[in-house]
KEVOBA-738978 format. One record per residue (C-alpha): x, y, z; residue in three letters. Coordinates in steps of 0.05 Angstrom, whole numbers, padded with zeros to 5 digits, always signed. Layout:
<recs>
XYZALA
...
</recs>
This chain:
<recs>
-00805-02686-03398UNK
-00754-02705-03450UNK
-00738-02657-03507UNK
-00765-02708-03556UNK
-00832-02709-03519UNK
-00835-02633-03519UNK
-00823-02633-03594UNK
-00881-02682-03604UNK
-00927-02635-03565UNK
-00904-02576-03607UNK
-00919-02613-03671UNK
-00989-02628-03646UNK
-00999-02553-03635UNK
-00982-02541-03708UNK
-01035-02589-03735UNK
-01105-02572-03759UNK
-01170-02609-03745UNK
-01227-02613-03795UNK
-01275-02556-03780UNK
-01339-02597-03778UNK
-01317-02653-03730UNK
-01302-02652-03655UNK
-01234-02686-03667UNK
-01203-02729-03721UNK
-01182-02800-03704UNK
-01110-02786-03728UNK
-01099-02726-03683UNK
-01135-02760-03625UNK
-01088-02820-03633UNK
-01026-02775-03633UNK
-01049-02739-03570UNK
-01067-02805-03535UNK
-00999-02835-03553UNK
-00959-02777-03523UNK
-01006-02775-03463UNK
-00994-02849-03450UNK
-00919-02841-03460UNK
-00911-02785-03409UNK
-00964-02811-03361UNK
-01003-02746-03360UNK
-01067-02720-03389UNK
-01059-02677-03451UNK
-01112-02629-03477UNK
-01118-02583-03536UNK
-01164-02524-03550UNK
-01189-02518-03622UNK
-01220-02457-03654UNK
-01277-02459-03704UNK
-01231-02459-03763UNK
-01198-02522-03738UNK
-01132-02491-03714UNK
-01104-02516-03648UNK
-01095-02455-03603UNK
-01068-02488-03539UNK
-01034-02553-03520UNK
-01042-02564-03445UNK
-01006-02616-03404UNK
-01035-02636-03336UNK
-01023-02691-03286UNK
-01049-02762-03287UNK
-01118-02741-03261UNK
-01135-02671-03283UNK
-01120-02613-03329UNK
-01113-02540-03307UNK
-01135-02495-03363UNK
-01091-02433-03368UNK
-01115-02362-03377UNK
-01150-02359-03445UNK
-01168-02299-03487UNK
-01232-02276-03453UNK
-01256-02232-03509UNK
-01320-02257-03542UNK
-01357-02226-03599UNK
-01414-02182-03575UNK
-01468-02225-03607UNK
-01435-02291-03589UNK
-01452-02330-03526UNK
-01395-02381-03529UNK
-01320-02373-03531UNK
-01308-02401-03600UNK
-01262-02456-03574UNK
-01275-02530-03562UNK
-01234-02575-03518UNK
-01206-02645-03528UNK
-01180-02684-03468UNK
-01142-02750-03468UNK
-01155-02794-03407UNK
-01105-02845-03383UNK
-01156-02898-03362UNK
-01228-02917-03375UNK
-01272-02874-03330UNK
-01331-02827-03330UNK
-01324-02756-03353UNK
-01302-02717-03292UNK
-01347-02661-03265UNK
-01286-02616-03264UNK
-01279-02620-03340UNK
-01354-02609-03349UNK
-01353-02550-03301UNK
-01294-02518-03338UNK
-01334-02524-03402UNK
-01393-02486-03372UNK
-01354-02434-03331UNK
-01309-02417-03390UNK
-01367-02422-03440UNK
-01330-02470-03486UNK
-01365-02492-03549UNK
-01357-02566-03536UNK
-01314-02615-03497UNK
-01294-02684-03523UNK
-01260-02738-03480UNK
-01217-02794-03508UNK
-01225-02858-03468UNK
-01164-02903-03479UNK
-01163-02977-03497UNK
-01104-03023-03505UNK
-01036-02987-03508UNK
-01070-02920-03495UNK
-01102-02919-03565UNK
-01171-02884-03565UNK
-01226-02936-03552UNK
-01284-02887-03557UNK
-01301-02814-03549UNK
-01351-02778-03505UNK
-01374-02707-03521UNK
-01414-02656-03480UNK
-01440-02586-03488UNK
-01476-02533-03446UNK
-01550-02547-03432UNK
-01592-02492-03462UNK
-01653-02508-03419UNK
-01649-02460-03359UNK
-01701-02502-03322UNK
-01659-02565-03324UNK
-01623-02589-03262UNK
-01561-02606-03302UNK
-01521-02549-03334UNK
-01492-02595-03387UNK
-01513-02650-03435UNK
-01469-02712-03443UNK
-01477-02744-03511UNK
-01474-02818-03529UNK
-01405-02848-03538UNK
-01375-02849-03607UNK
-01326-02902-03632UNK
-01268-02887-03679UNK
-01293-02885-03750UNK
-01363-02864-03728UNK
-01348-02792-03709UNK
-01404-02751-03741UNK
-01396-02685-03779UNK
-01436-02621-03770UNK
-01408-02598-03703UNK
-01406-02525-03725UNK
-01480-02526-03739UNK
-01492-02557-03671UNK
-01452-02502-03638UNK
-01491-02448-03675UNK
-01556-02480-03652UNK
-01531-02479-03580UNK
-01512-02406-03585UNK
-01580-02388-03615UNK
-01614-02423-03557UNK
-01571-02388-03506UNK
-01582-02321-03540UNK
-01657-02324-03540UNK
-01659-02280-03478UNK
-01623-02226-03515UNK
-01674-02229-03572UNK
-01732-02221-03523UNK
-01701-02164-03484UNK
-01738-02098-03489UNK
-01679-02058-03464UNK
-01622-02033-03507UNK
-01566-02082-03521UNK
-01520-02031-03489UNK
-01551-02041-03421UNK
-01509-02088-03378UNK
-01545-02143-03341UNK
-01521-02161-03272UNK
-01529-02207-03213UNK
-01524-02174-03144UNK
-01489-02214-03090UNK
-01494-02201-03015UNK
-01452-02241-02967UNK
-01459-02231-02892UNK
-01424-02267-02834UNK
-01455-02294-02771UNK
-01400-02266-02727UNK
-01404-02195-02753UNK
-01454-02145-02725UNK
-01487-02110-02783UNK
-01496-02034-02780UNK
-01559-02040-02822UNK
-01604-02094-02850UNK
-01585-02136-02909UNK
-01650-02117-02943UNK
-01637-02042-02940UNK
-01565-02052-02963UNK
-01586-02091-03025UNK
-01643-02042-03040UNK
-01592-01986-03040UNK
-01547-02027-03086UNK
-01605-02035-03134UNK
-01615-01960-03134UNK
-01541-01951-03149UNK
-01549-01999-03207UNK
-01610-01961-03233UNK
-01570-01896-03230UNK
-01512-01928-03267UNK
-01558-01956-03321UNK
-01550-02029-03302UNK
-01607-02079-03307UNK
-01611-02123-03244UNK
-01631-02193-03265UNK
-01628-02229-03198UNK
-01601-02223-03127UNK
-01564-02276-03087UNK
-01555-02278-03012UNK
-01509-02322-02969UNK
-01493-02325-02895UNK
-01426-02353-02875UNK
-01385-02361-02812UNK
-01331-02320-02846UNK
-01316-02295-02916UNK
-01277-02341-02962UNK
-01209-02308-02969UNK
-01205-02321-03044UNK
-01276-02323-03073UNK
-01316-02291-03015UNK
-01374-02340-03023UNK
-01337-02404-03034UNK
-01328-02439-03101UNK
-01392-02480-03096UNK
-01439-02419-03091UNK
-01399-02381-03144UNK
-01408-02440-03192UNK
-01483-02440-03180UNK
-01487-02366-03195UNK
-01444-02370-03258UNK
-01484-02428-03286UNK
-01547-02384-03281UNK
-01509-02326-03312UNK
-01496-02368-03374UNK
-01571-02379-03385UNK
-01595-02309-03366UNK
-01546-02270-03409UNK
-01511-02239-03350UNK
-01440-02213-03357UNK
-01431-02173-03293UNK
-01428-02193-03220UNK
-01434-02137-03168UNK
-01415-02152-03096UNK
-01448-02113-03040UNK
-01382-02106-03004UNK
-01312-02083-03020UNK
-01270-02138-03053UNK
-01196-02143-03043UNK
-01154-02140-03108UNK
-01138-02215-03101UNK
-01212-02233-03091UNK
-01236-02194-03152UNK
-01181-02224-03194UNK
-01194-02296-03170UNK
-01269-02292-03182UNK
-01258-02261-03250UNK
-01208-02316-03270UNK
-01256-02368-03243UNK
-01318-02348-03281UNK
-01301-02306-03343UNK
-01349-02251-03320UNK
-01336-02179-03304UNK
-01332-02171-03228UNK
-01339-02105-03191UNK
-01357-02086-03120UNK
-01399-02032-03088UNK
-01342-01982-03086UNK
-01327-01989-03161UNK
-01401-01979-03176UNK
-01402-01914-03136UNK
-01338-01891-03170UNK
-01371-01905-03237UNK
-01432-01862-03219UNK
-01387-01806-03195UNK
-01347-01809-03260UNK
-01412-01805-03300UNK
-01440-01746-03261UNK
-01379-01703-03249UNK
-01385-01640-03291UNK
-01337-01587-03263UNK
-01262-01591-03270UNK
-01255-01597-03195UNK
-01305-01655-03193UNK
-01272-01692-03251UNK
-01203-01686-03219UNK
-01230-01711-03153UNK
-01263-01771-03186UNK
-01201-01789-03226UNK
-01159-01784-03163UNK
-01208-01830-03127UNK
-01208-01879-03185UNK
-01132-01883-03189UNK
-01123-01890-03114UNK
-01173-01947-03112UNK
-01149-01982-03174UNK
-01073-01975-03167UNK
-01070-02038-03125UNK
-01108-02075-03180UNK
-01067-02052-03239UNK
-01024-02111-03261UNK
-01008-02135-03330UNK
-01040-02202-03316UNK
-01103-02175-03285UNK
-01152-02192-03340UNK
-01211-02168-03299UNK
-01183-02097-03302UNK
-01176-02100-03378UNK
-01249-02120-03384UNK
-01269-02062-03339UNK
-01237-02009-03382UNK
-01290-01968-03417UNK
-01350-02002-03385UNK
-01388-02003-03319UNK
-01337-01997-03264UNK
-01283-01968-03309UNK
-01309-01907-03345UNK
-01299-01833-03331UNK
-01241-01785-03327UNK
-01192-01839-03306UNK
-01210-01893-03356UNK
-01151-01880-03401UNK
-01104-01888-03341UNK
-01128-01957-03320UNK
-01074-01998-03354UNK
-01012-01955-03347UNK
-00955-01974-03302UNK
-00957-01964-03227UNK
-00901-01913-03230UNK
-00940-01870-03278UNK
-01002-01879-03235UNK
-00965-01851-03175UNK
-00940-01793-03217UNK
-01011-01779-03241UNK
-01037-01782-03169UNK
-00984-01732-03146UNK
-01002-01686-03204UNK
-01077-01689-03188UNK
-01065-01676-03114UNK
-01023-01615-03132UNK
-01077-01588-03178UNK
-01132-01600-03127UNK
-01090-01564-03075UNK
-01088-01504-03121UNK
-01163-01505-03130UNK
-01171-01512-03055UNK
-01133-01447-03045UNK
-01180-01411-03093UNK
-01240-01437-03054UNK
-01209-01412-02990UNK
-01202-01342-03020UNK
-01275-01343-03040UNK
-01295-01365-02970UNK
-01254-01308-02939UNK
-01288-01258-02984UNK
-01356-01283-02962UNK
-01335-01279-02889UNK
-01312-01207-02898UNK
-01381-01191-02925UNK
-01410-01226-02864UNK
-01459-01266-02906UNK
-01481-01329-02868UNK
-01471-01395-02903UNK
-01524-01449-02898UNK
-01504-01517-02926UNK
-01554-01569-02948UNK
-01530-01638-02929UNK
-01561-01707-02926UNK
-01562-01777-02953UNK
-01560-01784-03028UNK
-01626-01777-03065UNK
-01664-01745-03007UNK
-01684-01682-03046UNK
-01628-01634-03030UNK
-01622-01604-03100UNK
-01698-01601-03106UNK
-01700-01561-03042UNK
-01646-01513-03068UNK
-01684-01503-03133UNK
-01749-01491-03096UNK
-01719-01440-03048UNK
-01679-01401-03099UNK
-01719-01411-03164UNK
-01657-01445-03194UNK
-01650-01501-03244UNK
-01596-01544-03212UNK
-01600-01616-03238UNK
-01645-01656-03192UNK
-01663-01727-03212UNK
-01691-01787-03176UNK
-01623-01819-03178UNK
-01566-01829-03129UNK
-01509-01777-03133UNK
-01544-01734-03186UNK
-01507-01676-03153UNK
-01431-01681-03145UNK
-01406-01610-03156UNK
-01422-01560-03100UNK
-01473-01508-03120UNK
-01485-01442-03084UNK
-01543-01393-03090UNK
-01565-01331-03051UNK
-01630-01326-03012UNK
-01656-01258-02990UNK
-01693-01247-02924UNK
-01730-01185-02901UNK
-01691-01128-02869UNK
-01638-01132-02924UNK
-01613-01199-02898UNK
-01586-01254-02944UNK
-01552-01321-02939UNK
-01510-01365-02983UNK
-01546-01431-02993UNK
-01498-01488-03013UNK
-01518-01556-03042UNK
-01468-01612-03029UNK
-01454-01683-03052UNK
-01499-01734-03020UNK
-01473-01780-02966UNK
-01480-01855-02967UNK
-01472-01911-02918UNK
-01400-01935-02915UNK
-01373-01882-02962UNK
-01311-01913-02994UNK
-01247-01885-02962UNK
-01219-01866-03030UNK
-01280-01822-03044UNK
-01282-01796-02973UNK
-01210-01772-02978UNK
-01217-01745-03049UNK
-01280-01706-03033UNK
-01255-01675-02968UNK
-01238-01614-03009UNK
-01312-01608-03025UNK
-01338-01627-02957UNK
-01289-01583-02920UNK
-01330-01523-02941UNK
-01382-01548-02892UNK
-01333-01527-02837UNK
-01346-01454-02855UNK
-01421-01463-02854UNK
-01461-01425-02801UNK
-01519-01474-02805UNK
-01531-01543-02834UNK
-01597-01565-02864UNK
-01598-01641-02857UNK
-01649-01664-02909UNK
-01681-01732-02892UNK
-01725-01773-02938UNK
-01778-01789-02887UNK
-01814-01835-02937UNK
-01755-01882-02939UNK
-01764-01942-02892UNK
-01690-01939-02875UNK
-01688-01865-02860UNK
-01663-01876-02789UNK
-01603-01915-02815UNK
-01590-01860-02865UNK
-01592-01808-02810UNK
-01541-01849-02772UNK
-01495-01853-02833UNK
-01497-01778-02844UNK
-01484-01763-02771UNK
-01425-01811-02772UNK
-01394-01775-02831UNK
-01405-01707-02798UNK
-01369-01733-02736UNK
-01311-01760-02778UNK
-01304-01690-02809UNK
-01308-01656-02740UNK
-01372-01620-02761UNK
-01419-01646-02708UNK
-01416-01581-02668UNK
-01445-01538-02724UNK
-01518-01520-02711UNK
-01564-01564-02751UNK
-01637-01566-02772UNK
-01667-01634-02789UNK
-01710-01624-02851UNK
-01758-01682-02861UNK
-01773-01682-02935UNK
-01825-01718-02978UNK
-01880-01715-02925UNK
-01929-01713-02984UNK
-01914-01788-02993UNK
-01936-01804-02922UNK
-02006-01820-02898UNK
-01991-01804-02825UNK
-01958-01737-02815UNK
-01966-01733-02739UNK
-01900-01765-02723UNK
-01868-01698-02704UNK
-01922-01672-02658UNK
-01880-01683-02597UNK
-01812-01671-02630UNK
-01758-01625-02605UNK
-01739-01559-02635UNK
-01696-01552-02698UNK
-01739-01602-02736UNK
-01787-01585-02792UNK
-01829-01623-02843UNK
-01831-01602-02916UNK
-01846-01626-02986UNK
-01793-01596-03032UNK
-01830-01619-03094UNK
-01896-01587-03072UNK
-01862-01528-03037UNK
-01898-01538-02971UNK
-01869-01524-02902UNK
-01821-01471-02929UNK
-01848-01415-02885UNK
-01833-01456-02822UNK
-01765-01475-02849UNK
-01743-01404-02867UNK
-01770-01376-02802UNK
-01728-01427-02764UNK
-01666-01411-02806UNK
-01675-01337-02793UNK
-01686-01348-02719UNK
-01622-01390-02711UNK
-01577-01346-02754UNK
-01597-01279-02725UNK
-01617-01301-02655UNK
-01566-01254-02623UNK
-01593-01193-02660UNK
-01665-01210-02641UNK
-01645-01218-02568UNK
</recs>
């Protein structure tokens, strides 16, 4: 463009529109004239005080809206900006412009249709449809001719926001609870290690633990994942349109997103986007209590997020301080990569020091020849409840995933002056994120010194066989599969049929940790295996 044309565009950006109209004829005429002169569409965004915030130049057919300020007031459902587009020829409002309005939650969009010499012939306005049952996500209003543009647009926008916010008024939960859509995408050409249903149910449990309200779940099967948006733009648009009506600000994917995918989806929809790994990290950050645990969580957070820390990554800035971005590392989420690397190196050094202290403690226990029995198992199978019941302790035990993160040890005395160290460990989970697996090796490596493992299984869970497979896979990856192990089937009190182990092999026992049944058989088996040589 010529310098004179650029100056005209700059002058447009300095003008102000009347607050209570979509656009004034004078400003619309100026925009249409420069648009016709350069042969490109020109758009402006206008805030609710009438100031023009952006002047956007596209091509002859479309406008690409740049990154806008994504911060909206807590009680507001719309962005607080309305758009005005100048078209170069007489045509229908494009779906692309209408979709931008909905996806970016703009207050209003107004289109200038040109007449002779590019001067505005009439205007067409549209806004988001507040009826969630309607097939159309937008409402296109009747055309308005110059001189007949009505006032009162701010009142219309407030009415639209009130309608969109009616869900929030009817919610019984606290306004602090985040509402989310869960998204599961599977491919036809990939063999699944477990069913989609069990995977999504586990994700719901993770959300419950994190304090997230699950509003709806979406499934899609594809030949292969879309490299940019995972699901493809069409399905994403469908989900986002529903998010506008159902007061949802969070999308949680039941898979690990690449940094570019998370960024692209976030830019596309103006919603906070996290994946399964970030949700688990968030729960770990919430539950870590000891210094060791907090350091391990922060290390895992920084290792996972360092590839996502860029100045332009707006999704990361929205994560800070909320679901997916809280915990020991939340103040580190927007510092430079160099400082992140320095912090990671510092954490690894400190964790190494703590590891040496644990090794000294383990050597002392070995010198005393006290057997160590480690309680392991899938998350939320009742490991801490079992520890409490066996030792009369008060370790935190909740019906939530990863309620226990920090290793806890207690002593249990047997007859003949025998005693054991009973150790509770962090719960395992299917597809444990590599960042967490590496960060928590310091915790899990203590299992290598265990003389016996108690593998607690929630027998009431329909997916218990898949959970057993996940635990055994992690034990194999840690080279712990050779340690003697007892399979402890917990929560038998929730089963109607308890005869499933009649023909089972040895080293298996049924218990109810909450009702303290089956403990005699369990302790007898522990004693038999630990002191078998003495008894022989």
